[in-house]
Structures are given as structure tokens and as C-alpha cells.
C-alpha positions in Angstrom: 16.4 6.3 24.9 14.9 9.3 23.2 13.4 8.8 19.8 14.7 10.7 16.8 12.4 12.2 14.2 12.7 10.8 10.7 10.7 12.1 7.7 10.1 8.7 6.0 9.8 5.0 6.8 9.9 3.0 3.6 8.6 -0.6 3.9 8.9 -2.7 0.8 10.2 -6.3 0.4 11.7 -5.2 -3.0 15.1 -3.9 -1.6 16.0 -2.3 -4.9 12.9 -0.2 -5.1 13.2 0.7 -1.4 16.8 1.8 -1.9 15.8 3.8 -5.0 13.0 5.6 -3.1 15.4 6.3 -0.2 18.0 7.9 -2.5 15.4 10.0 -4.4 13.9 11.3 -1.2 17.2 12.0 0.4 18.3 14.0 -2.6 15.2 16.2 -1.9 16.3 16.8 1.7 14.3 14.2 3.5 15.7 11.7 6.1 14.7 8.1 5.4 15.0 4.6 6.8 13.8 1.5 5.1 12.6 -2.0 6.2 12.0 -5.0 4.1 9.4 -6.6 6.4 6.7 -5.7 8.9 8.7 -6.9 11.9 11.6 -4.7 11.1 9.3 -1.7 10.4 7.7 -2.1 13.8 11.0 -2.5 15.5 12.2 0.8 13.9 9.2 2.6 15.5 10.8 2.0 18.9 13.7 4.4 18.2 12.3 6.8 15.6 9.3 9.0 15.2 8.2 8.9 11.6 6.3 11.7 10.0 5.4 9.6 7.0 5.5 6.0 5.8 5.4 4.4 2.4 4.1 0.8 2.8 3.9 -1.9 0.2 0.7 -4.0 0.2 2.5 -7.3 -0.2 5.5 -7.8 2.1 6.4 -11.4 1.5 4.1 -13.4 3.7 3.0 -10.2 5.6 0.2 -7.8 4.6 0.8 -4.1 4.4 -2.8 -3.6 5.6 -2.0 -5.2 8.9 1.1 -3.1 9.2 -0.8 0.1 8.6 -3.0 -0.7 11.7 0.1 -1.5 13.8 2.0 1.6 12.7 -1.1 3.9 13.5 -1.4 2.3 16.9 2.3 3.0 17.7 2.5 6.5 16.0 -1.0 7.9 15.4 0.3 11.1 13.8 2.2 9.2 11.1 0.8 9.8 7.6 0.9 6.6 5.5 0.7 6.0 1.8 0.1 2.5 0.5 2.1 1.6 -2.6 1.2 -1.6 -4.5 1.5 -3.4 -7.8 -1.7 -5.3 -7.0 -4.2 -2.5 -6.8 -7.9 -3.0 -6.2 -10.8 -0.9 -5.0 -11.4 -3.1 -1.9 -7.7 -2.9 -0.7 -7.7 0.8 -1.4 -10.8 1.3 0.7 -9.5 -1.0 3.5 -6.1 0.9 3.5 -7.9 4.2 4.0 -10.2 2.8 6.7 -7.1 1.6 8.5 -5.5 5.1 8.4 -3.6 5.5 5.1 -3.9 9.0 3.6 -3.6 7.6 0.1 -3.1 4.6 -2.1 -0.9 4.5 -5.2 -0.3 1.9 -7.9 3.3 1.0 -8.8 5.2 2.4 -10.6 5.0 5.8 -8.8 7.7 8.4 -8.9 8.7 10.7 -6.1 6.5 13.5 -7.3 3.4 11.3 -7.2 4.3 9.9 -3.8 4.8 13.4 -2.3 1.6 14.6 -3.9 -0.2 11.6 -2.3 0.9 13.0 1.1 -0.8 16.2 0.2 2.4 18.1 -0.8 0.4 19.7 -3.6 -3.2 20.8 -3.1 -5.5 19.5 -5.8 -8.2 21.7 -7.3 -11.4 20.1 -8.6 -12.3 22.6 -11.2 -14.0 20.1 -13.5 -16.2 17.2 -12.9 -14.4 13.8 -13.0 -15.1 11.8 -16.2 -16.6 8.4 -15.9 -14.8 5.6 -17.7 -16.5 2.2 -17.3 -14.3 -0.7 -16.1 -13.5 -3.6 -18.5 -14.9 -7.0 -17.8 -11.5 -8.3 -16.8 -11.0 -5.4 -14.4 -14.5 -6.0 -12.9 -13.6 -9.6 -12.4 -10.3 -8.6 -10.7 -12.1 -6.1 -8.4 -14.8 -8.7 -7.5 -12.1 -11.3 -6.6 -10.3 -8.7 -4.5 -13.5 -7.8 -2.7 -14.4 -11.4 -1.9 -10.8 -12.1 -0.8 -10.9 -9.1 1.5 -14.2 -10.4 3.0 -12.5 -13.7 3.7 -9.5 -12.1 5.4 -7.2 -13.2 2.6 -8.1 -16.9 2.9 -7.7 -18.3 -0.7 -9.6 -21.5 0.0 -12.6 -19.7 1.5 -12.6 -17.1 -1.3 -12.5 -19.9 -4.0 -15.5 -21.6 -2.4 -17.4 -18.3 -2.2 -16.6 -17.6 -5.9 -17.5 -21.2 -7.0 -14.0 -21.5 -8.4 -11.2 -24.1 -8.1 -8.5 -22.9 -5.6 -5.7 -23.3 -8.1 -7.5 -21.2 -10.7 -8.0 -18.5 -8.2 -4.3 -18.6 -7.2 -3.3 -18.3 -10.9 -5.6 -15.2 -11.3 -4.1 -13.7 -8.1 -0.5 -14.1 -9.2 -1.2 -12.1 -12.4 -0.9 -8.3 -12.3 -4.2 -6.5 -12.2 -5.6 -5.6 -15.6 -5.8 -2.0 -16.6 -9.0 0.0 -16.2 
């Protein structure tokens, strides 16, 4: 069986969002296929060669970070952008280390996603401005870093932070605070 080339693989457990992304990209002339979990995404790589993938960080019980590694092993030329509603510096760094070309926070529109793949060249004509993080954001970033160091193990992370496990779970279920 010969593999067909497809522009985008969209992997998100939010079927509505994946469908919306598919329609928007198809209107712009791209071919797309979506999967709602990591197993289906990996299965699709057997019959398709994907140029690009949009991967959600949280895929039900699966991690988009693990999926990035597997996708890059199967199709090293694939450009991957991680899209998440639970952004943190540590997961962004990890995604890039695993092979993602960029990391975006939800909600992101088609222009932002295409720009993340390098569709538009950015010019750095001015120095970036420094905005200090809020205390709440620093706490979120620290929790994400320690969680990453403990391979996503909530109990080990709670012990490392000196925090009750349920308190940590409540903090993790909230959306990240703004900068």
C-alpha cells in the first residue's frame, strides 16, 4: 500500500475544535485528517505522509508530548505545532525538545497556526519588552516544571512541592493564569 501525502494531521480530543480546524484549513486549500486520540493518530501515519501536525497537549489520558516523539520517529520530516489550553514554559520547552516547531496557547486561529509553522517570516526589528510574571503565573510555571520533572506523576509532584495531592489536583484542573 502506498502512502498518500496529506498537508495536516489534527490531533485533538475536542472533536468540535478539530472539525472547525479541518474546515478552516480545507477552505484555504489544505488537505486534512483528524484524530481524537494518540492511537488513531499513529494508525493514520501508516497510510498517510503528513507534512504538518497540530497536536493538543492533553488527549484524554494520553499526552501530546509522548505523541510528538512517536510521530517524529515515524515521520521525521513532519513539522509539528503543539496547541494547548494548559500552557507552561516547561511543557513548551519539552515540546520543542521532542521536535515541535512551535507551541501555541488556545484559542488560536488559522493565521496564528499557519504562522507557527513558519508561513510568515518574523522580523525582530526591536528588542522584546520584558514583562515580569505575576505571582500566580510563577506558581503555575513552577508546578508545571516539577510535574514535568516527575513525568506527570501527581503524587510525586505533590510530595516534591510539600503540598496535599488533592490541592495540587485542584490547581492543575484550573486554567493557567495569564502572564
